[in-house]
N, C-alpha and C positions, 0 to 999 in steps of 0.2 A: 589251249590246254596242253601241258607237257605230256608226252607220250608215255614216259616211264610210270607215272601213277596209274594210268589206264592199264598198262601191262601188268603191273604188280598186283593191283586189286583184282584183276581178271583171274589171276592165278588162285586167288582165294575161293573162286567158284568151284574149285576142285574139292574143297572140303577141309583144307588145312586150317587148324585152330577153330573149327566151327564149334558153336556152343548152343545151337538150336536147330530145329528141323521144321520145315514148312511142308505139310502134306497136301498135295493137290491130286485128286483122283487116285491113281495107283502109284504115283511117284513121290519120293521123299527127297526134298531139296535141303542139303546141308547148308546152313546159313550162319550169320553172325549177328547177334542181338544189337551190337553197337552200330553196325552198318545199317541194318533195317530200321532201327530206332531213330538214327540220325536223319534218315531220308523220309521216314513216314511217321506222322503223328499217330496213326492207327497202330503200327507195330510198337511204337514207343509205349503207348498205353497198355498194349497187350502184355508186354513183358514187365510191367510194374509189379512190385510186391503185392500180394493179396490175390492175384489171379492165378488160376491153375496152370496156365501156360508158362508163367514165370518159374514154377517149380518143375514142371515136366520138360520144359524147353521145346514143346511141340505145339504147333498151331495147325489146325485143319481148316483149309479154305474151301468154300463152295462158290458156285456161280462164276468160276473162272476155269479155263482150260490149262492143261499142263504147259502147252506151247506158249500161251500168253504169259503165264507166270515166269517162265524161263526168260522171255524177252524183258519182262519187267525187272527181274533180278539182275540181268546183265546191265540194264541202264543204271539202277541205283548203286551198283558196285563200281561203275566206271564213269557215269555221267557223260558218256561218249554219244553225243547226239547224231554223229555220222552213221552210227549203226542202224538208226531208224530210217534212213533215207531209202533203203532197199525194201522196206516192209510194204506189204499191200495196204490199201486204204482200210480194208477190214481189220487188219492187225493194228493199224494206227487208232482206229475207233475203239477197239477193245482195250488197248493200252491207256487211252484217254479216260475210259470208264473206270479202269483200275486205279489210275492216278487220282481221279476224283473220289473214289470210294475209300482209298487208303491215304488220302490227303498228302499227295506228293505234287506240290504246285509246279516245280520246275518241269516235270514230265508233262503235265497238262499243257504248259506253255509251249513246249517243244512240239507236241502233237498238233496244237492249234496253228503254230507257225507252218508246219508241213502242209496242213490243209490249205492255208491261205496261198501257199506257193503252187499247189497242185490244182486248185479250184478252176483257174481259167481254161485248163486243158483236160479237165476231168471227164471221163466217159460217163454215159447216162446211168449205167448200172452202179457206178460208184457214187454218183449224185444221189441215187435212191438209198444207198447205204447210209449216207450222211443225213438224208431226210428222215429216215427212221430213227437214227441216233438222236437227232435234234429234238424229235417229239418225245422220246423216252426220257431225255434229261430236261425237257421243258425249256429249251433255249430258243426263245422267240426271235432273237436277232439272227441266229443261224437258220431257223426255219424260213424266215423271210428271204434270206440270201439264196438258199438252196431252191426255194419255190420259184424264184425268178429264173434260175437256170433250167429247172425242169420244164417250166412253162414255155420258155423260149426255144428249147431244143427239141420239143415234141412236135412243133408245127410242121406240117407237110411231110412227116416221116411215119414209118410203120410203128406200130405199138411194140415197145421192147418187152420181151418176155419177163425180165426181172421184176416188173411191177407186180406180178402175181405171187411173188415171194414176200411182199410186204405183209406185216401183221394186219389184222382186221381193222383196228382203229386207224392205223396210218394209211391204209388203202382208202378209207373214207376221205381223209384229208387230201390225199393225192387226187381223188376225183374232183374235189372242190377246186383245187388250184389250176387244173387243166381245162376248166370250163371256159369255152370261147376259143380255145386253141385247137380243139378237135370237135367234130360234130357230135350232136347228142346221140345219134345212132351209134357212133363209135364208142362213146362212154357207156351206153347200155350194153354193147357187146363185151366190153371189158368187165362189167358187172357180172354178166352171165358166165363168162369164162372163169372169173375168179371164184364164184361160188361153186362151180362144177369141179374145178381143180381141188378145192379144199373140202370136198366130200359131201356137198349137199346133193342128195339123191332126189331128183325131181319125181321119179315114179313112186317114191315112198312118202314124199312130203307134200305132194300137190294138194292132198286133202287139207293140210294145215293152211295152205295159201287160200284155198277155196272158202275156208271158214271166214276169211276176211272180206269176202264179197259183201257189199252193202255197208262196210265199215271204212272203206278206203277211198280209192279213186272216184268211185261213183258218188258217194256222199260229199266228198270234197269238191267235186265239180258242181254239184247242185248248190252248195253253199256259196260258191263264187262263179255264177254262170257267165260272167263277163270276162273271166280271167282263166288262163291256163298257164302256169309258170312253174318255177321250182318248188312251189309250195305243195304241188300235187304229190300225193304219196299214198301208201297203203298202211293203215294202222293195224297193228297187231292187237287183237282184243284181249290178249293175255297180259299186256302191260299198259300202264296208265299213260305213258308218254314215250314216243319212239326214241327220244333223246336219252332216255334212261336205260337203253339197252347196254348191257355190259360189253364193252369193246376190248377189254383186257384179254379176253379169251379168244383163241383162234377158232373156236367152234362156230361153224356157220349154221345159224338157225333161221327159221322163218321170220322171227322178229328182226334179226340182223338184215335180212334181205329187204324187209319193208323199209328199214332205215335208209339203205342205199338207193332203193328205188325212188325214195323221196327226193333224191338229188337230181334226178333226170327230168328234163323238160320234154314231155312227150308231144309237144306241139310242133314236131318236125313235119316236113312235107309228107304227103301220103305215100309216095314211093319208098321213102326211107322207113316210114313206120311199117309198111307191109313187109319189107325185106328184113326188118330187124325185130323190134318188139312185137309186131303182129304175129310172128311165127314162134314166139317164145312161150314156154310153159310157166314162166315166172309171173305172168299177168293173166288174170281170169278172163274168160270170154266176155263177161258183162263189162268189165273195165275196158277191154279192147273196143267193144262196140261204142261205149261212151266217148272214148278218146277219138275214134274215127269220126264220130258225129261232130265233135268240137272242131276237128281239123277241117271237115267239110264246110262247117258254118264259117270258119275263118276264111277259107278259100272263096266261098260264095260272096262274102262281104267285100273281099279284096277285088273280085271280078266286077262287082257292082260299082265300086269306087273307080275302077279303071274305065268303065263305061261312061260314068258321069264326066270324067276328065276328057274323054273323047268328044262329048257333046259340046264342051266349051272350047 
């Protein structure tokens, strides 16, 4: 691209010959209908005759920050992709979301290309940002790719703090993909820390959890006496199906906790259970007893099998 068009159009950002204004938060961005309309189908339709914005020349945007719109405006005025190279991955994600929302395909493609180049050396916290983004836009291909990176890079390492910043629904998906890469005790500790960080007060809500005794782990194990697997869970009596818990909200409720406990395989060895879930207030005493009983039965059977092998 020639440098003079970039320089010339960049000067227009100062407001010369502007005929519209985009309001974001407390800032008013002086813009040009022809430039915004040529770049974005959204803005083209907004300034069509018959819309109030066409008469007033003002558009108020929500769901976007002032900084993100400023970066967006710089791109659609100059189409200079080199300006994006120094942006953080969080900025790139926000720009990609704006490009999708306002129908600016070239910017979407640039953001995608930057991701592809950065992915091989991307740090874990940035992988988590893209993991969340991929779920919000329902991009299954991107979810699969990021999941492999998250799963591979968590093995044998300490749990990174940014996972506790994931939204409640995406945190559930993260727990699923790292199964087998970390111990079940570790996954349980992640659950306990997550719900604590996000405001679940055990001393205030323990009564709600105790209401579920006899409806959750205990009955589930009685229904499947020969099995103890990921199907184990605690059912919230206030909902018909644990999968129906609304996960769009960041509010941590007892129902949400029952859902994520359902992902943990509690048939870990006895020492792991005693040091982890056995000391937690997230599980009732009755359920702890029944889990320990199952663990002991499994150990006894294994010891019996080993003795038989020795005889032969």
